DRENROVEX-946636 format. One line per 5 residues: their letters; for each residue x, y, z of N, C-alpha, C, O. Coordinates in steps of 0.001 Angstrom, whole numbers, plus 500000, padded with zeros to 6 digits. Last residue first. Layout:
<pts>
A = X,Y,Z,X,Y,Z,X,Y,Z,X,Y,Z | ...
</pts>
This chain:
<pts>
SRGSR = 745326,129170,519688,745023,129047,518040,745508,130246,517467,745417,130431,516254 | 745898,128098,522538,745730,128835,521805,745674,128690,520418,746240,127648,520089 | 746629,125660,524393,745033,126319,524294,745110,127231,523359,743928,127407,523065 | 749998,126289,524129,748948,125614,525020,747719,126174,524857,747665,127351,525214 | 751547,126731,520931,751010,126829,522239,750195,126606,522865,749153,126664,522214
RSRPQ = 751991,125559,518461,752406,124813,519663,752103,125268,520728,752243,124532,521705 | 751248,127450,516291,750645,125837,516487,751116,125298,517864,750366,124443,518335 | 753193,129480,516687,751782,129150,517307,751116,128313,517446,750383,128144,518420 | 756208,128161,518141,755242,128816,517135,753828,128688,517501,753364,127977,518393 | 757568,129595,521040,756960,128287,520430,756353,128754,519535,755793,129823,519777
LKDLE = 758210,131978,522118,759215,131494,521306,758605,130215,520661,759212,129782,519682 | 756530,133024,523950,756763,133840,522550,757728,133124,521620,758024,133577,520514 | 756592,130969,526030,755283,131111,525060,755703,131559,523745,755486,130965,522689 | 758644,132170,527030,758648,130963,526527,757725,130408,525658,757934,129590,524763 | 757356,134636,528215,758526,134908,527019,758746,133435,526516,759109,133453,525340
ALQQK = 755606,133285,530157,754941,134220,528929,756272,134113,527656,756155,133646,526524 | 757243,132048,531579,756538,131383,530868,755704,131884,529674,755277,131306,528675 | 758379,134464,532984,759165,133683,532074,758478,132728,531500,759168,132292,530578 | 755914,135771,534134,756824,136435,533061,757610,135359,532272,757534,135325,531043 | 754940,133738,536217,754388,134154,534821,754848,134830,533686,754434,134662,532539
LLILL = 757471,133932,537480,757010,132774,536841,756282,132848,535571,756549,132420,534449 | 756989,136527,538805,758138,136117,537787,758166,134962,536731,758645,134953,535598 | 754842,136050,539891,754928,137195,539005,755951,136853,538053,755858,136867,536826 | 755324,134130,542093,754212,133619,540844,754460,134889,539850,754162,134542,538708 | 757521,135644,543108,757824,134423,542493,756559,134139,541547,756739,133936,540346
TRAHE = 755849,137251,544671,756970,137901,543449,757222,136766,542636,757137,136916,541417 | 754546,135827,546310,753727,136800,545331,754903,136849,544039,754780,136557,542850 | 756494,134633,547829,755504,133773,546872,754623,134889,545991,754079,134524,544948 | 757320,137036,549196,758233,136025,548250,757349,135343,547419,757483,135502,546205 | 755005,137558,550560,755466,138534,549507,756351,137979,548692,756325,138285,547500
VPLRL = 754910,135250,552317,753968,135454,551213,754492,136359,550110,754451,136028,548925 | 758098,133395,552946,757237,134784,553309,756319,134684,551827,756681,134283,550720 | 758573,130061,552349,758794,131345,551819,757795,132276,552362,756613,131954,552243 | 759724,126577,552517,759086,127518,553157,759582,129176,552489,760752,129426,552200 | 759888,123488,551582,759975,124825,551289,759628,125825,552027,758424,125572,552076
CSTAS = 760979,120145,552875,759898,121418,552729,760519,122488,552562,761573,122705,553160 | 761194,117113,551395,761956,118142,551906,760564,119254,551975,759507,119194,551347 | 760431,113582,553064,760107,114736,552101,760680,115980,552529,760785,116196,553737 | 759756,111147,553972,760932,111431,553606,760865,112284,552642,761152,111988,551482 | 756810,111259,556340,757570,110730,554898,758960,111640,554724,759128,112705,555318
QDDRM = 756468,110456,559856,756654,111624,558867,757750,110728,557806,758745,110030,558001 | 756567,109080,562109,755277,109284,561645,755434,110228,560292,754413,110675,559768 | 759448,108980,563093,758712,107527,562289,757201,107960,561546,756744,107319,560600 | 761251,111555,561639,760599,110939,563053,759686,109738,562133,759393,109687,560938 | 764022,113030,560754,762942,112254,560277,762334,111805,561601,763053,111728,562598
QRSMV = 765394,116140,560535,765197,115223,561252,763923,114170,561081,762805,114627,561317 | 766615,118050,558025,765581,117683,558596,765762,116399,559303,766310,115507,558655 | 769377,120253,557438,768551,118988,557476,767468,118558,558584,767563,118752,559796 | 768647,123516,555861,768911,122496,557185,768381,121490,557148,767178,121382,556911 | 769371,126648,554707,768675,124985,554029,769741,124306,555307,770930,124461,555588
LADIN = 768037,129321,553636,768749,128798,554882,768237,127490,554711,767052,127178,554593 | 768944,131475,550867,768189,130236,551676,768823,129818,552456,770049,129770,552359 | 768665,133701,547910,769540,133071,549311,768514,132671,550382,767519,133315,550715 | 768474,132263,544554,767916,132885,545576,768937,132687,546869,769797,131807,546929 | 767796,132183,541421,768953,132221,542307,768182,132912,543608,767455,133904,543570
IEILG = 766239,129985,539207,766086,130552,540321,767156,130828,541127,767648,129840,541672 | 765950,128771,535790,766523,129055,537020,766551,130355,538004,766828,131497,537639 | 764218,126751,534179,763792,127943,534560,764639,127743,535849,764366,126949,536749 | 764794,125277,530792,764853,125385,532376,764970,126654,532666,765499,127538,531992 | 764924,125281,527679,763880,124644,528620,763966,124085,530366,763512,123102,530952
KDHKM = 767235,127145,527752,767166,125464,527034,765892,124689,527755,766006,123594,528306 | 766646,129047,530347,767782,128650,529264,767526,126988,528817,767640,125964,529490 | 765386,131812,532237,765299,130666,531413,766212,130387,530371,766579,131250,529574 | 766096,133471,535361,766102,133335,533889,765807,131684,533482,765955,130680,534178 | 765853,135568,538210,765228,134423,537521,765700,134475,535831,765614,135522,535191
SKLRQ = 767387,136523,541449,767118,136920,539959,766729,135423,539035,767314,134360,539242 | 766717,136543,544205,767706,137233,543709,767472,137778,542146,767396,138935,541732 | 764405,136647,547137,764935,136161,545639,765819,137336,545032,765746,138550,545219 | 765694,135509,550232,765796,136370,549331,765524,136050,547932,766276,135237,547397 | 765177,133047,552118,765442,134482,552483,765201,135866,551675,764742,136923,552109
VEIDY = 763509,130458,552434,763802,131438,551412,764126,132660,552049,763200,133306,552540 | 764394,127466,553907,763674,128628,554088,764259,129734,553195,765477,129914,553224 | 763917,124218,553672,764350,125146,553243,763656,126429,553211,762572,126588,552652 | 764917,120993,555308,764065,122428,555779,764672,123796,554966,765653,124401,555398 | 765503,118073,553764,765648,119390,554225,764236,120377,554407,763116,120441,553901
PKM = 765966,114483,553750,764789,115686,553558,765479,116615,554298,766047,116281,555338 | 767632,112510,551708,767940,113341,552705,766818,114099,552722,766520,114514,551602 | 767197,109168,550254,766779,110606,550186,766954,111164,551355,766507,110504,552293
</pts>
């Protein structure tokens, strides 16, 4: 697996369909040079304001998905 540095420039949209949440973004993606002391993982960087927006949007999408579940299947609720 090749590691990347991913920098989110702009959040564009979010939707869910058939159990997947799709997020459209503008991002700068660069190959990451591995050093001997690093693991082969990718890194996602986004500004705090985008992180807050992303959190709000994810909560909204998950709430919409919860509405589609029967009451007996909703997590932790009766």
